[in-house]
C-alpha positions in Angstrom: -5.0 -12.5 9.9 -7.6 -12.0 12.7 -8.2 -8.2 11.8 -8.9 -9.4 8.1 -11.4 -11.9 9.2 -13.2 -9.5 11.8 -13.3 -6.5 9.2 -14.2 -8.4 6.1 -16.1 -11.5 7.4 -14.3 -14.1 5.3 -11.0 -16.1 5.3 -8.2 -14.9 3.4 -6.5 -17.2 0.8 -3.6 -19.2 1.7 -1.5 -16.9 -0.6 -2.6 -13.9 1.5 -1.6 -15.6 4.9 1.9 -16.5 3.5 2.3 -12.9 2.3 1.2 -11.6 5.7 3.6 -13.9 7.4 6.5 -13.1 5.2 6.0 -9.4 4.6 5.0 -8.4 7.9 5.6 -10.6 10.8 9.0 -11.9 9.9 10.2 -8.5 8.8 8.8 -6.9 12.2 10.6 -9.7 14.2 13.9 -9.1 12.5 13.5 -5.2 13.0 12.7 -5.6 16.7 15.7 -8.0 17.1 18.0 -5.4 15.7 16.5 -2.6 17.6 16.6 -4.2 21.0 20.2 -5.5 20.4 21.1 -1.9 19.8 23.0 -2.7 16.7 25.0 0.2 15.0 23.5 -0.9 11.6 21.1 -3.5 10.1 21.9 -6.3 7.5 19.0 -5.5 5.1 17.8 -2.3 3.9 14.7 -1.7 1.7 12.1 -4.1 0.4 14.4 -7.0 -0.5 14.8 -9.9 1.8 
């Protein structure tokens, strides 16, 4: 979110912020949780949540 403001100079819409939250932050958090837990496999594969 902060990178979008600094590069473009305007605030993104609420839809863009929700998309960034659900598509980037939550996915990254889930991936890192599985990674650090050293699981043999992950529950979800691909783009579908």
